[in-house]
N, C-alpha and C positions, 0 to 999 in steps of 0.2 A: 504494500500500500504506500509506504513512504517513497519508494522509488518512482511510483506512478505520479505521486503528488509533485515531486521534484521535476520530473519530466514535463508535467503540465505547466509548471511555473516557467521552466526554461523555454518551452514552446511559445508561451505567451510573451515572454521577453523578446524572443526572436521576431514574432509577429509585430511587435511594437518598436522594432529597430534597435533593440538593445544588444550590446556586444558582451555584456558581463552580468552575472548574477552574484549578489552578495548576500550573506546571511550571518546570523550570530547563533552560537551554540554554547550552552553551559558546559564549563569544564567538568562539572560533576557527572556528566553523561558521556563517558568515553565511548559507549557503543554508538551514540549519535555522531560523534566526531569521526569514528571509523567508517560509518556509512557514508558521510559526506566525502571523506577522503577517497573511498572506493568509487564514488561518482565523479571524481576529478576535481574536487574542491581543495584549495590549499589555504593554509593559514596566512592571514594578512595583518593580524594584530590581536592584542588581548586587552580587555578592559575589566575594571572592577565596578560592580554595582555600588550604588550609594551605601555608605556605611561600612564598606570593606576596604582593607588596605592592600590585599593581594588580588590578582586577577581572578575573576569568577566566570568570565565568558571569553570566547574566542571568536574573532571575525574570520570568515572564510569567503572565498570567491572562486568563480570559474569563468573562463572565457567561453563564449558560445561560437559555434560553427565558424 
């Protein structure tokens, strides 16, 4: 299901002339990070949610077609 959702988002992005998709994923969910990596996404940065001093999320992106 997740792979189909990502594919739909990427198809919509292409239809709208976008060349890149970005997303954020919580570091506490390594299985989600692994899924996005398997789909071709790479890390572009890390951020901390308000109130945290250490990063809690990872920014990821992929280039389209």
